[in-house]
C-alpha positions in Angstrom: 183.6 119.3 115.4 185.2 117.3 118.2 184.8 113.6 118.5 181.6 112.8 120.5 183.7 110.7 122.9 186.6 113.1 123.4 187.6 114.4 126.8 189.3 117.5 128.1 190.4 117.7 131.7 190.7 121.3 133.0 193.0 122.1 136.0 193.2 125.5 137.6 196.5 126.1 139.4 198.8 128.6 141.1 202.0 127.6 142.9 201.2 123.9 142.7 204.6 122.5 142.0 204.1 119.9 144.7 201.0 118.5 143.0 200.8 119.4 139.4 203.0 116.6 137.8 201.1 113.8 139.6 197.8 115.4 138.9 198.5 115.6 135.1 199.9 112.1 135.1 196.6 110.8 136.5 194.7 112.8 133.8 196.9 111.8 130.9 194.4 109.4 129.4 192.3 112.4 128.3 192.5 113.8 124.8 193.6 117.1 126.3 194.8 118.3 129.7 194.4 122.0 130.0 196.1 123.9 132.9 195.0 127.5 133.6 197.9 129.0 135.7 197.2 132.3 137.4 200.7 133.7 138.0 202.7 130.9 139.6 206.0 132.0 141.1 207.3 128.4 141.4 207.9 125.6 138.9 204.2 124.9 138.2 204.2 126.0 134.6 207.5 124.3 133.7 206.3 121.0 135.3 202.9 121.2 133.6 204.5 121.7 130.2 207.0 118.9 130.8 204.1 116.6 131.7 202.4 117.4 128.4 199.6 119.7 129.4 198.4 122.7 127.4 199.1 125.8 129.4 197.0 129.0 129.5 198.6 131.7 131.7 195.9 134.1 132.9 194.7 136.2 135.8 192.6 135.0 138.8 188.9 136.1 138.6 187.8 133.6 141.2 187.5 129.8 141.2 184.2 129.6 139.4 185.0 132.1 136.6 188.4 130.4 136.1 187.0 127.0 135.6 184.3 128.4 133.3 187.1 130.0 131.3 188.8 126.6 131.0 185.6 125.0 129.8 185.2 127.7 127.1 188.8 127.0 125.9 188.6 123.2 126.0 188.4 121.5 122.6 186.7 118.2 123.4 183.0 117.1 123.6 183.3 116.3 127.3 185.0 118.3 130.0 186.1 117.3 133.5 187.2 119.8 136.2 190.0 118.5 138.4 191.9 120.4 141.1 195.7 120.1 141.4 195.5 118.2 144.7 193.2 115.6 143.2 194.0 112.3 141.4 192.1 110.0 139.0 192.7 106.4 139.8 192.9 103.8 137.0 189.5 102.4 138.1 187.9 105.8 137.9 189.6 106.4 134.5 188.0 103.3 133.1 184.6 104.2 134.6 184.8 107.7 133.1 185.6 106.4 129.6 182.8 103.8 129.8 180.3 106.5 130.9 181.3 108.8 128.1 181.0 106.0 125.5 177.6 105.1 126.8 176.4 108.7 126.7 173.3 108.2 128.7 173.7 111.4 130.7 174.9 114.9 130.1 176.7 115.1 133.4 178.1 112.8 136.0 178.7 113.2 139.7 181.9 111.6 141.1 182.5 110.7 144.7 185.6 112.0 146.5 187.8 110.4 149.2 189.7 113.2 151.0 192.7 113.2 153.2 193.1 115.2 156.4 196.5 115.2 158.0 197.6 111.8 156.8 194.3 109.9 157.1 191.5 109.5 154.5 188.2 110.6 156.2 185.1 108.4 155.7 182.6 110.2 158.0 181.8 113.7 159.2 180.2 114.6 155.9 183.3 114.2 153.9 182.5 110.9 152.2 181.3 110.0 149.6 181.0 113.8 148.9 179.5 113.4 145.4 180.5 116.4 143.3 179.4 117.2 139.7 182.6 117.4 137.7 182.1 115.8 134.3 179.7 116.9 131.6 179.2 117.6 127.9 180.8 120.9 127.2 177.9 122.3 125.3 175.5 121.6 128.2 177.8 122.5 131.1 178.8 125.6 133.0 180.2 126.8 136.3 178.7 129.2 138.8 180.6 132.5 139.4 181.2 132.1 143.1 184.7 133.2 144.2 185.3 130.1 146.3 182.5 127.5 146.5 181.5 127.5 142.8 179.9 124.4 141.3 179.2 122.9 138.0 175.8 123.0 136.4 174.5 120.7 133.6 171.4 120.8 131.4 169.8 117.4 131.2 170.1 114.1 133.1 172.9 113.5 135.6 174.3 110.1 136.6 176.6 108.9 139.3 179.9 107.1 139.1 181.2 104.7 141.8 184.9 105.1 141.8 186.4 108.1 143.8 188.5 111.1 143.0 191.4 110.9 145.5 191.7 114.2 147.1 195.0 115.1 149.0 193.3 118.1 150.5 195.0 118.7 153.8 198.3 116.8 154.0 199.6 118.6 157.1 198.8 121.2 159.7 200.5 124.0 157.6 197.9 123.4 154.9 195.1 123.2 157.4 195.9 126.6 158.8 196.6 128.2 155.4 193.4 127.0 153.9 191.4 127.9 157.1 192.4 131.5 156.5 192.1 131.5 152.7 188.8 129.5 152.4 187.1 131.4 155.2 188.0 134.7 153.5 186.7 133.5 150.2 183.5 132.1 151.7 182.8 135.4 153.5 183.1 137.2 150.2 180.6 134.9 148.6 178.2 135.3 151.6 178.5 139.1 151.3 177.7 139.0 147.6 174.5 136.9 148.4 173.4 139.6 150.9 174.2 137.8 154.2 175.4 139.5 157.3 177.6 138.3 160.1 178.2 139.1 163.8 179.9 137.5 166.8 176.8 135.7 168.0 176.2 134.1 164.6 179.8 133.1 164.4 179.7 131.3 167.7 176.3 129.7 167.1 177.1 128.5 163.6 180.6 127.3 164.7 179.0 125.2 167.5 176.5 123.8 165.1 179.2 122.9 162.6 181.1 121.0 165.3 178.1 119.0 166.5 177.0 118.2 163.0 180.4 117.0 161.9 181.4 115.0 165.1 178.0 113.6 166.1 175.3 113.9 163.5 177.6 112.8 160.7 179.5 110.3 162.8 182.9 112.1 162.7 183.8 110.4 165.9 184.2 107.1 164.0 187.4 108.6 162.4 189.0 108.7 165.8 191.3 111.7 166.7 191.3 112.8 163.0 187.5 113.0 163.2 187.7 115.2 166.3 190.4 117.4 164.6 188.1 117.8 161.5 185.1 118.7 163.7 187.2 121.4 165.4 188.5 122.6 162.0 184.9 122.9 160.7 183.9 124.9 163.8 186.8 127.3 163.4 186.3 127.7 159.7 182.6 128.5 160.3 183.4 130.9 163.1 186.0 132.8 161.1 183.9 133.1 157.9 181.1 134.8 159.9 183.6 137.1 161.7 185.2 138.0 158.4 181.7 138.6 157.0 181.0 140.9 159.9 184.1 143.0 159.1 183.3 143.0 155.4 179.8 144.3 156.1 180.9 146.9 158.6 184.6 147.7 158.7 185.9 148.4 162.2 186.3 152.0 163.2 189.7 153.3 164.3 189.8 153.6 168.1 190.5 157.1 169.6 193.1 157.2 172.3 193.3 160.0 174.8 196.6 160.9 176.5 
């Protein structure tokens, strides 16, 4: 039986050689760092092993099922889910260990401070961005959504004050790559839940996403980066509905007459 104060940190990764060493270093205070690698073709596995993590090489069933798999393989009483582009600061580390020792809750929400093209964003709905990441393993699970999966915990849930540092979009290459990948994954989840898409929904929801990010959630206070983020959210929303439309009703091949 694991120590009641022990902690495993689960990281799911693929081709994360840019991030994995620093991520593991920030998590090294835990009793176990478990990396689930889904077929990396770069140095991710080598760097993770060198950094002292326990490696599980596996397939990619989707984000939620992969994290759930990591939880089931963890050996500690407590489990924290961490993405490769996230870091745990020394202040957050201390707060996590204090909360585990106190044991007043079965789960803990942690705020995130996220980067967008070289600036940390504090408005537009991105901060404090509380996310449930830490819980007793016996009381915790992850939903099976392909992209936007989330942790669930039986029992009381508390809140920490210190932030996970999230290097989410360091440059425009990452912005465009994630725009495509995330909109595809979200469209897939929407289709599974029975939703449908069309051009009119795409335009309307995209416009609403821009107005909500830039005005209702005060994105304009982040200057030009706030405007960039609002446009990104509008594009992301537009494309996920367009992709959902094609998933629901694949386009027919046009007939040409000569």
